[in-house]
C-alpha positions as CSV (number, residue, x, y, z in Angstrom):
1,M,0.0,0.0,0.0
2,A,3.1,2.3,0.1
3,L,3.5,4.8,-2.7
4,D,6.5,3.5,-4.6
5,G,9.1,5.3,-6.7
6,A,7.5,4.3,-10.0
7,F,4.1,5.7,-8.9
8,L,5.9,8.9,-7.8
9,N,7.5,9.1,-11.2
10,I,4.0,9.2,-12.7
11,I,2.9,11.8,-10.2
12,K,5.9,13.9,-11.3
13,S,4.6,13.8,-14.9
14,E,1.2,14.9,-13.7
15,L,2.7,17.8,-11.7
16,T,5.0,18.9,-14.6
17,P,2.3,21.2,-16.2
18,L,2.3,23.2,-13.0
19,I,5.8,24.5,-13.7
20,G,5.4,28.2,-14.2
21,G,2.5,28.5,-11.8
22,R,2.7,30.7,-8.8
23,V,2.0,30.0,-5.1
24,E,-1.2,31.7,-3.9
25,K,-1.7,30.2,-0.5
26,I,-0.2,27.6,1.8
27,Y,-2.3,25.7,4.3
28,Q,-1.5,23.1,7.0
29,P,-4.8,21.3,7.8
30,S,-3.0,18.7,10.1
31,R,0.4,18.3,11.8
32,E,1.9,16.3,8.9
33,E,0.0,17.7,5.9
34,I,0.7,20.8,3.7
35,I,-1.5,22.0,0.9
36,I,-0.1,24.5,-1.6
37,A,-2.7,26.4,-3.6
38,M,-1.2,27.5,-7.0
39,R,-2.4,29.6,-9.9
40,T,-1.5,28.3,-13.4
41,R,-2.5,29.0,-16.9
42,Q,-5.0,26.2,-16.6
43,G,-6.5,27.6,-13.5
44,A,-6.3,27.1,-9.7
45,V,-4.8,23.9,-8.5
46,K,-4.1,22.5,-5.0
47,V,-1.1,20.2,-4.3
48,L,-1.2,18.0,-1.2
49,I,2.0,16.9,0.5
50,S,1.7,14.5,3.4
51,A,4.6,13.2,5.6
52,S,2.3,10.9,7.6
53,A,3.8,7.4,8.1
54,S,0.6,5.7,7.1
55,S,-0.4,8.0,4.2
56,A,2.8,9.7,2.8
57,R,2.2,11.1,-0.6
58,I,2.2,14.1,-3.0
59,H,-0.4,14.8,-5.6
60,I,-3.0,17.2,-7.0
61,T,-6.1,17.1,-4.7
62,E,-9.7,18.2,-4.6
63,N,-10.3,17.2,-1.0
64,T,-9.1,19.9,1.5
65,G,-9.5,19.4,5.2
66,E,-10.5,22.0,7.7
67,N,-7.7,24.5,8.5
68,P,-6.8,25.5,12.1
69,K,-7.7,29.0,13.1
70,V,-4.0,29.7,13.9
71,P,-1.5,28.5,11.3
72,P,1.3,26.3,12.7
73,M,4.8,27.6,12.7
74,F,6.1,25.6,9.8
75,C,3.1,26.8,7.7
76,M,4.0,30.4,8.6
77,L,7.6,29.8,7.6
78,M,6.6,28.4,4.3
79,R,4.4,31.3,3.6
80,K,7.2,33.7,4.4
81,H,9.7,32.0,2.0
82,L,7.3,30.9,-0.8
83,N,4.7,33.6,-0.9
84,C,4.0,34.3,-4.7
85,G,6.9,32.0,-5.5
86,K,7.0,30.4,-9.0
87,L,7.5,26.7,-9.5
88,V,10.4,26.3,-11.9
89,D,11.3,22.6,-11.8
90,I,10.3,19.2,-10.4
91,R,13.1,16.6,-10.1
92,Q,13.4,13.0,-9.2
93,D,16.6,11.0,-9.0
94,G,15.9,7.8,-10.8
95,M,13.1,6.0,-9.1
96,E,14.0,7.3,-5.6
97,R,11.0,8.1,-3.5
98,I,11.8,11.8,-3.3
99,L,10.5,14.7,-5.4
100,F,12.3,18.0,-5.4
101,L,10.2,21.1,-6.1
102,D,12.2,24.1,-7.0
103,F,10.6,27.6,-6.5
104,E,11.9,31.0,-7.4
105,A,10.9,33.5,-4.8
106,V,11.9,37.0,-3.6
107,N,13.6,37.3,-0.2
108,E,13.4,40.1,2.3
109,L,16.2,42.0,0.5
110,G,14.3,41.8,-2.8
111,D,16.7,39.3,-4.4
112,V,15.4,36.4,-6.4
113,V,16.4,33.1,-4.7
114,T,15.6,29.4,-5.2
115,I,13.8,27.6,-2.4
116,T,13.6,23.8,-2.7
117,L,11.0,21.5,-1.1
118,A,12.3,17.9,-0.7
119,C,9.2,15.7,-0.5
120,E,10.5,12.4,1.0
121,I,7.8,9.7,0.6
122,M,9.4,6.9,2.7
123,G,6.8,5.4,5.1
124,K,7.6,6.2,8.7
125,Y,10.7,8.2,7.6
126,S,8.6,10.5,5.3
127,N,9.3,14.2,5.6
128,L,8.9,17.6,4.0
129,I,12.2,19.6,4.1
130,M,12.6,23.2,3.0
131,M,16.1,24.3,2.0
132,N,17.8,27.3,0.3
133,Q,19.8,27.3,-2.9
134,Q,23.0,26.4,-1.1
135,G,21.3,23.2,0.2
136,K,21.0,24.4,3.8
137,I,17.9,23.3,5.6
138,I,15.6,26.1,6.6
139,D,13.2,23.8,8.5
140,S,11.1,20.6,8.1
141,L,7.8,19.1,9.1
142,K,9.7,16.6,11.2
143,R,13.0,17.5,12.9
144,V,15.4,14.5,13.3
145,D,18.0,15.0,16.0
146,G,20.8,12.8,17.3
147,E,18.5,10.8,19.6
148,M,16.3,9.8,16.7
149,S,18.9,9.0,14.2
150,R,22.7,8.7,14.1
151,E,23.0,8.4,10.3
152,R,21.1,11.5,9.1
153,L,20.1,14.6,11.0
154,V,17.4,16.9,9.7
155,L,17.7,20.2,11.6
156,P,17.6,23.9,10.7
157,G,21.0,25.2,9.6
158,M,22.4,21.9,8.6
159,M,23.2,20.9,5.0
160,Y,20.7,18.6,3.4
161,S,21.9,15.1,2.6
162,L,20.1,12.3,0.7
163,P,18.9,9.3,2.6
164,P,20.9,6.1,2.3
165,R,20.3,4.4,-1.0
166,R,21.0,0.9,-2.4
167,D,22.3,0.3,-5.9
168,R,19.3,-1.1,-7.8
169,L,18.1,-1.1,-11.4
170,N,15.8,1.6,-12.9
171,I,12.9,0.0,-14.7
172,L,12.9,2.8,-17.3
173,D,16.4,2.2,-18.7
174,C,17.6,-1.4,-18.1
175,S,17.8,-4.1,-20.8
176,A,16.5,-7.7,-20.7
177,E,20.0,-9.1,-20.4
178,V,20.7,-6.9,-17.3
179,I,17.4,-8.0,-15.7
180,I,18.1,-11.7,-16.3
181,S,21.7,-11.3,-15.0
182,A,20.4,-9.7,-11.8
183,L,17.9,-12.5,-11.3
184,H,20.8,-15.1,-11.6
185,K,22.8,-13.2,-9.0
186,Q,19.9,-13.1,-6.6
187,R,19.5,-16.9,-7.1
188,D,23.2,-17.4,-6.3
189,I,23.0,-15.3,-3.2
190,C,20.0,-17.2,-1.7
191,D,16.9,-19.0,-2.8
192,M,14.4,-16.3,-1.7
193,Q,10.8,-15.7,-3.0
194,L,10.7,-14.3,-6.5
195,P,8.7,-11.1,-5.7
196,K,11.2,-10.3,-2.9
197,A,14.1,-10.8,-5.4
198,L,12.4,-8.4,-7.8
199,I,12.1,-5.8,-5.1
200,N,15.8,-6.2,-4.3
201,I,16.6,-5.8,-8.0
202,F,14.5,-2.8,-9.0
203,E,14.4,0.6,-7.4
204,G,11.0,2.1,-6.5
205,I,8.9,-1.1,-7.0
206,S,6.2,-2.0,-4.4
207,P,5.4,-5.6,-3.4
208,V,2.0,-5.6,-5.2
209,I,3.7,-4.8,-8.5
210,A,6.4,-7.5,-8.0
211,R,3.7,-10.1,-7.2
212,E,1.7,-9.0,-10.3
213,W,4.7,-9.6,-12.5
214,V,5.2,-13.1,-11.1
215,Y,1.4,-13.8,-11.4
216,I,1.5,-12.8,-15.1
217,A,4.7,-14.7,-15.9
218,A,3.3,-17.8,-14.2
219,N,-0.1,-17.5,-16.1
220,G,-2.1,-17.0,-13.0
221,G,0.0,-19.2,-10.7
222,D,3.1,-19.0,-8.6
223,L,6.7,-19.1,-9.6
224,A,9.8,-19.6,-7.4
225,L,13.2,-18.0,-8.1
226,S,14.7,-21.5,-8.3
227,E,12.2,-22.6,-10.9
228,L,13.0,-19.9,-13.5
229,D,14.0,-21.2,-16.9
230,E,14.4,-19.5,-20.2
231,T,10.7,-19.5,-21.0
232,S,9.6,-18.1,-17.6
233,E,12.4,-15.6,-17.6
234,N,11.3,-14.2,-20.9
235,A,7.7,-14.1,-19.7
236,L,8.8,-12.2,-16.6
237,V,10.8,-9.7,-18.6
238,S,7.8,-9.2,-20.9
239,A,5.6,-8.4,-17.9
240,I,8.2,-6.0,-16.6
241,F,8.6,-4.3,-20.0
242,S,4.9,-4.0,-20.3
243,T,4.9,-1.9,-17.1
244,R,7.8,0.1,-18.3
245,D,6.0,1.0,-21.5
246,A,2.9,2.0,-19.6
247,I,4.9,4.4,-17.6
248,R,6.8,5.8,-20.6
249,N,3.8,6.2,-22.8
250,G,1.4,7.5,-20.1
251,E,-0.9,4.5,-20.6
252,C,-1.2,3.5,-16.9
253,H,-4.2,1.7,-15.6
254,F,-4.9,3.3,-12.2
255,T,-6.6,0.9,-9.9
256,V,-7.9,0.9,-6.3
257,L,-8.7,-2.4,-4.5
258,R,-11.3,-3.0,-1.9
259,D,-11.9,-6.2,0.1
260,S,-15.2,-7.9,0.7
261,D,-15.8,-5.8,3.8
262,G,-15.4,-2.6,1.7
263,M,-12.1,-1.7,3.3
264,M,-9.4,-0.1,1.1
265,K,-6.5,-2.5,0.6
266,D,-4.2,-1.2,-2.1
267,F,-3.7,0.9,-5.2
268,S,-1.5,0.6,-8.3
269,F,-0.8,2.1,-11.7
270,I,-1.3,-1.2,-13.5
271,D,-4.3,-3.5,-13.5
272,I,-4.1,-6.0,-10.6
273,C,-5.4,-9.5,-11.3
274,Q,-3.6,-11.5,-8.6
275,Y,-6.5,-11.4,-6.1
276,G,-9.2,-12.7,-8.5
277,E,-12.7,-12.1,-7.1
278,L,-11.4,-11.6,-3.5
279,M,-11.1,-7.9,-4.3
280,S,-13.3,-5.4,-6.1
281,K,-11.6,-2.9,-8.3
282,R,-12.2,0.7,-9.3
283,T,-10.3,2.5,-12.0
284,F,-9.3,6.2,-12.3
285,E,-8.0,8.5,-15.0
286,T,-5.0,10.0,-13.0
287,A,-2.6,9.1,-10.3
288,G,-3.8,12.1,-8.3
289,K,-7.4,11.1,-8.4
290,T,-6.4,7.6,-7.4
291,L,-4.6,8.7,-4.3
292,D,-7.2,11.3,-3.5
293,Y,-9.9,8.7,-3.5
294,F,-7.9,5.9,-1.8
295,Y,-6.8,7.9,1.2
296,F,-9.9,10.0,1.6
297,E,-12.1,6.9,1.6
298,R,-9.7,4.9,3.8
299,D,-9.4,7.7,6.4
300,S,-13.2,8.3,6.3
301,F,-13.8,4.6,6.8
302,S,-11.5,4.4,9.7
303,R,-12.9,7.6,11.2
304,I,-16.5,6.4,10.8
305,K,-15.6,3.0,12.4
306,Q,-14.0,4.8,15.3
307,R,-16.9,7.3,15.8
308,S,-19.5,4.4,15.6
309,G,-17.6,1.9,17.7
310,D,-19.7,2.6,20.8
311,M,-22.9,2.2,18.7
312,Y,-21.7,-1.1,17.3
313,R,-21.1,-2.4,20.8
314,L,-24.4,-1.1,22.1
315,L,-26.4,-2.7,19.2
316,Q,-24.5,-6.0,19.6
317,N,-25.1,-6.2,23.4
318,T,-28.7,-5.2,22.9
319,E,-29.2,-7.8,20.2
320,E,-27.6,-10.5,22.5
321,R,-29.7,-9.5,25.5
322,I,-33.0,-9.6,23.5
323,S,-32.0,-13.0,21.9
324,R,-31.3,-14.5,25.4
325,R,-34.6,-13.1,26.7
326,L,-36.5,-14.5,23.8
327,A,-34.9,-18.0,24.2
328,T,-36.0,-18.0,27.9
329,Q,-39.5,-16.9,27.0
330,R,-39.9,-19.5,24.3
331,Q,-38.9,-22.2,26.8
332,E,-41.5,-21.0,29.2
333,L,-44.1,-20.9,26.5
334,E,-43.2,-24.4,25.5
335,A,-43.7,-25.5,29.1
336,A,-47.0,-23.6,29.3
337,A,-48.2,-25.7,26.3
338,D,-48.8,-28.6,28.8
339,R,-51.4,-26.6,30.7
340,E,-54.4,-28.8,29.5
341,V,-52.8,-31.8,31.3
342,L,-52.9,-29.8,34.6
343,K,-56.6,-29.1,34.1
344,L,-57.2,-32.8,33.3
345,K,-55.5,-33.9,36.5
346,G,-57.5,-31.4,38.6
347,D,-60.7,-32.7,37.0
348,L,-59.7,-36.4,37.8
349,I,-58.9,-35.5,41.4
350,S,-62.3,-33.8,41.7
351,A,-64.0,-36.9,40.2
352,N,-62.1,-39.3,42.6
353,I,-62.0,-37.1,45.7
354,Y,-64.2,-39.5,47.6
355,R,-61.5,-42.2,47.6
356,L,-58.5,-39.9,48.4
357,E,-57.0,-39.2,51.8
358,K,-54.4,-36.6,53.0
359,G,-50.9,-38.0,53.0
360,M,-51.2,-39.9,49.7
361,G,-48.3,-39.4,47.4
362,S,-50.1,-40.4,44.2
363,F,-53.0,-42.3,42.8
364,E,-54.2,-43.8,39.6
365,A,-57.4,-43.0,37.8
366,E,-59.1,-43.7,34.5
367,N,-59.2,-40.8,32.1
368,F,-62.9,-40.7,31.2
369,Y,-62.2,-37.9,28.7
370,D,-60.5,-40.5,26.5
371,E,-62.7,-43.2,24.9
372,A,-60.0,-45.8,25.5
373,L,-60.2,-45.0,29.3
374,P,-56.4,-45.1,29.8
375,T,-55.1,-45.1,33.4
376,I,-53.2,-42.0,34.5
377,R,-50.9,-41.7,37.5
378,I,-51.4,-38.4,39.3
379,E,-48.8,-37.1,41.7
380,L,-50.1,-35.5,45.0
381,D,-48.5,-33.4,47.7
382,R,-48.6,-35.4,50.9
383,R,-48.9,-32.2,53.0
384,L,-52.1,-31.1,51.3
385,T,-55.7,-32.4,51.4
386,P,-57.2,-33.9,48.3
387,S,-59.2,-30.7,47.8
388,Q,-56.1,-28.6,48.2
389,N,-54.3,-30.8,45.7
390,M,-57.2,-30.3,43.2
391,Q,-57.0,-26.5,43.7
392,K,-53.2,-26.5,43.2
393,Y,-53.6,-28.2,39.8
394,Y,-56.3,-25.7,38.8
395,A,-54.1,-22.8,40.0
396,D,-51.2,-24.1,38.0
397,Y,-53.4,-24.4,34.9
398,R,-54.7,-20.8,35.2
399,R,-51.1,-19.6,35.7
400,A,-49.9,-21.4,32.6
401,D,-52.9,-20.2,30.6
402,T,-52.2,-16.6,31.6
403,A,-48.5,-17.1,31.0
404,E,-49.1,-18.3,27.5
405,K,-51.1,-15.2,26.6
406,I,-48.5,-12.9,28.2
407,L,-45.5,-14.7,26.7
408,T,-47.0,-14.8,23.3
409,E,-47.4,-11.0,23.4
410,Q,-43.9,-10.5,24.9
411,I,-42.3,-12.7,22.3
412,A,-44.0,-10.8,19.5
413,K,-42.7,-7.5,20.9
414,G,-39.3,-9.0,21.5
415,E,-39.1,-10.2,17.9
416,E,-40.1,-6.8,16.6
417,E,-37.5,-5.1,18.8
418,L,-34.9,-7.5,17.6
419,R,-35.8,-6.8,14.0
420,Y,-35.5,-3.1,14.7
421,I,-32.1,-3.4,16.3
422,E,-31.0,-5.5,13.3
423,S,-32.3,-2.8,10.9
424,V,-30.3,-0.1,12.8
425,S,-27.2,-2.3,12.7
426,D,-27.6,-2.8,9.0
427,A,-28.0,1.0,8.4
428,L,-24.9,1.6,10.5
429,S,-22.9,-0.8,8.5
430,R,-23.8,1.2,5.3
431,A,-23.3,4.7,6.8
432,D,-20.7,6.5,4.8
433,G,-20.5,9.8,6.7
434,E,-20.4,11.2,10.2
435,D,-23.7,13.0,9.7
436,E,-25.4,9.6,9.0
437,I,-23.9,8.2,12.1
438,A,-25.2,11.2,14.1
439,E,-28.7,10.6,12.6
440,L,-28.6,7.0,13.8
441,R,-27.4,8.1,17.2
442,E,-30.3,10.5,17.5
443,E,-32.7,7.8,16.4
444,L,-31.4,5.4,19.1
445,A,-31.7,8.3,21.7
446,E,-35.3,8.9,20.7
447,Q,-36.1,5.2,21.2
448,G,-34.4,5.1,24.6
449,Y,-31.4,3.0,23.8
450,L,-28.9,5.9,24.2
451,R,-28.7,8.8,26.6
452,R,-28.5,12.3,25.2
453,S,-25.6,14.4,26.4
454,G,-26.5,17.1,28.9
455,K,-25.3,20.0,26.7
456,K,-27.6,21.2,23.9
457,S,-26.4,20.8,20.3
458,K,-28.0,21.4,17.0
459,P,-29.6,18.4,15.3
460,P,-27.5,16.4,12.8
461,K,-27.7,17.4,9.2
462,S,-30.3,15.3,7.4
463,H,-29.2,13.8,4.1
464,P,-31.7,13.2,1.3
465,P,-32.4,9.6,0.1
466,I,-29.8,8.0,-2.2
467,M,-31.1,8.5,-5.8
468,F,-30.7,6.3,-8.8
469,K,-32.0,6.3,-12.4
470,S,-33.3,3.1,-13.9
471,P,-32.3,2.1,-17.5
472,D,-35.9,3.2,-18.5
473,G,-35.4,6.6,-16.9
474,Y,-37.5,6.1,-13.7
475,S,-36.2,7.9,-10.6
476,I,-35.6,5.5,-7.6
477,A,-35.0,6.6,-4.0
478,V,-33.3,4.5,-1.3
479,G,-33.7,5.4,2.4
480,R,-30.5,5.7,4.5
481,N,-32.1,4.8,7.9
482,N,-35.4,3.9,9.6
483,I,-36.6,7.5,10.1
484,Q,-35.8,8.3,6.5
485,N,-37.5,5.1,5.4
486,D,-40.7,6.2,7.1
487,K,-40.6,9.7,5.6
488,L,-39.8,8.3,2.2
489,T,-42.6,5.7,2.2
490,L,-45.3,7.5,4.1
491,K,-44.8,11.2,3.2
492,T,-42.7,11.6,0.0
493,A,-44.0,8.7,-2.1
494,E,-47.3,8.9,-4.0
495,K,-49.9,6.2,-3.6
496,T,-49.3,5.0,-7.2
497,D,-45.5,4.7,-6.7
498,I,-43.9,1.2,-6.1
499,W,-42.5,0.3,-2.7
500,L,-39.8,-2.5,-2.4
501,H,-38.1,-4.2,0.5
502,T,-36.2,-7.4,1.1
503,K,-38.5,-10.1,2.4
504,D,-38.1,-10.7,6.1
505,I,-34.5,-9.2,5.9
506,P,-33.4,-5.9,7.5
507,G,-32.8,-3.3,4.8
508,S,-33.8,0.1,3.3
509,H,-37.2,1.1,1.8
510,V,-36.9,1.6,-1.9
511,I,-39.4,3.7,-3.9
512,I,-39.9,3.8,-7.7
513,F,-41.4,7.2,-8.6
514,T,-43.9,6.1,-11.3
515,H,-45.8,9.4,-11.8
516,G,-48.9,7.4,-12.4
517,T,-47.4,5.0,-15.1
518,N,-46.8,1.3,-15.0
519,P,-43.0,0.8,-14.8
520,P,-41.6,-2.1,-17.0
521,E,-40.4,-5.3,-15.4
522,E,-36.8,-4.3,-16.0
523,T,-37.2,-1.2,-13.8
524,I,-38.8,-3.2,-11.0
525,R,-36.0,-5.8,-11.2
526,F,-33.4,-2.9,-11.2
527,A,-35.0,-1.4,-8.1
528,A,-35.2,-4.9,-6.5
529,R,-31.4,-5.3,-7.0
530,L,-30.9,-1.9,-5.3
531,A,-33.1,-3.1,-2.4
532,A,-31.1,-6.3,-2.1
533,Y,-27.8,-4.4,-2.1
534,H,-29.0,-1.9,0.6
535,S,-29.9,-4.8,3.0
536,K,-28.3,-7.3,5.3
537,A,-28.3,-9.8,2.5
538,K,-26.1,-7.7,0.1
539,S,-23.5,-10.6,0.0
540,S,-26.1,-13.3,-1.0
541,S,-26.7,-14.5,-4.5
542,Q,-30.5,-14.8,-4.5
543,V,-32.4,-12.4,-2.4
544,P,-36.2,-12.3,-2.1
545,V,-37.6,-8.7,-2.5
546,D,-41.3,-7.8,-2.0
547,Y,-42.8,-5.1,-4.0
548,V,-46.3,-3.5,-3.8
549,P,-48.0,-0.1,-4.6
550,V,-47.4,2.4,-1.9
551,K,-51.2,2.7,-1.2
552,L,-51.1,-0.9,0.2
553,V,-48.3,0.0,2.7
554,K,-49.4,1.0,6.2
555,K,-47.6,1.8,9.5
556,P,-49.0,0.2,12.6
557,A,-49.9,2.6,15.4
558,G,-47.1,2.9,18.0
559,S,-44.6,0.8,16.0
560,K,-40.9,1.5,15.8
561,P,-39.3,3.6,13.0
562,G,-39.1,1.7,9.7
563,K,-41.8,-0.8,10.6
564,V,-44.6,-1.1,8.1
565,I,-47.2,-3.7,7.1
566,F,-48.5,-4.4,3.5
567,T,-50.8,-6.6,1.5
568,G,-51.0,-7.8,-2.1
569,N,-47.3,-8.0,-2.5
570,R,-45.4,-9.9,-5.1
571,T,-41.8,-11.3,-4.7
572,L,-38.8,-11.2,-6.9
573,Y,-35.5,-13.2,-6.4
574,V,-32.6,-11.1,-7.5
575,T,-28.8,-10.8,-7.2
576,P,-27.6,-7.6,-5.5
577,F,-25.5,-5.1,-7.4
578,E,-21.8,-4.9,-6.6
579,A,-20.3,-2.0,-4.7
580,D,-18.4,-0.6,-7.7
581,E,-21.6,-0.7,-9.8
582,I,-23.5,1.2,-7.1
583,A,-20.8,3.9,-6.9
584,K,-21.2,4.6,-10.6
585,M,-25.0,4.7,-10.6
586,I,-25.7,7.1,-7.7
587,E,-27.3,10.3,-8.9
588,P,-25.9,13.5,-7.6
589,N,-28.1,15.4,-5.1
590,K,-29.8,18.5,-6.5
């Protein structure tokens, strides 16, 4: 997932058109991020430089974070030296993970001087260093003193020195013979894994690229360094040269990979096929857009998970508590099912009371309610009289009869509550913003599952439903949470519109806006696939989806948010859309 030297070389090509542009503003939205706003002939552009260990990068960006009210010292220093400065050159030494940005600026004396920014993209050693034309460090985002490193100090006033560097091949200017010779040398040193050997050979190549080369050379399989022969060597060199040509000719295939849980896993400038169907892919036009999307989505995902962690625990604990209570109630209800036997024994004691005495532990009597007249053994409490034993059986019968009615009602309420908690959990799993999490938090507070904080705060921003357009041009709305589901179905939708929902599965309400027409089967199936995706069954292959006119959907009085009842429904079995398909089909909010 690290940004390698080859990817940085592509970014350098994308930044080259900025040469000649002037610095308008410099921001520092976080401790390890700088944004330089520039004005070029093509218009305004923002360049993001990050020295964060987990997200070091440099690229053109469209996502700008919130800036602090008081600019940090390093930001003020950059503004002092680079204000209105002109970008005159962008340099990279081979495939080293460093970009040098040279600016011409005017100093305090009115002289034109060169200020260089060294953008070191090196994982936990990443840094942004500003130096003068003599190579003396003015300052850096991260100062490195003698306690932090003995090899390379980064402090104001010191001369800038390059990080330690190994002697490796540059993919852009090496021949097939040199590559094969290097492979043979690696094999002679030790029999390591082939991708690792390729990383040792080439400068600026990440593990995912090395593994992809091996995957291509082995026709979708694996290949060890010791197994290389002339044929596999040529196949490997061909894969390497294919990547080289893509970089040279600007024909890169920018790809972002997500796992089955939707988490960002990796990015690359070539098509990645080694994961098969384990990963979903999304392609982009430029390296900058790729990095912008990857890190923004990844950080948003992490931030959302962190913000909603307490809600996940609350919902999980609530679901477990309700499930345990229901299990106990169902056992009690099953026991109450034998209440008729209790009444029968009371009746038989009454019929045979003349021959019973206090102190008897049991007696046998014919069951005259059964034509076969079977004999039943009835247990008695020795401490009670026959009449008291009879009354005890009748009391147990009445208690069981009452318990069945109460338990049936409690179980129904518990099952409805469990479905509600599952629906909130499903909505939380699909929440893609902090505002949506705040809406769900407010919903749980209204239902009594969360306590509101003592201090007053403005209500969370309400987002509109997610909008789609069917192939036939029908507008389709998908609710984001239970409260929005109610509003969408009961207030926004017309009676002639079509309502869809997964059958007995937590999910969103989906509305096809028909405007009084009869939508074709293709549109209904399209909407059903949307309903299947926006549900707990999004990973299933065949999902049942009910659909019915909105006029047949009602909300029971006093029911929880999102709960509706309906009649006259029909059911479709559909396969949900994939995440990358959904991302492309969402209509922008107007």
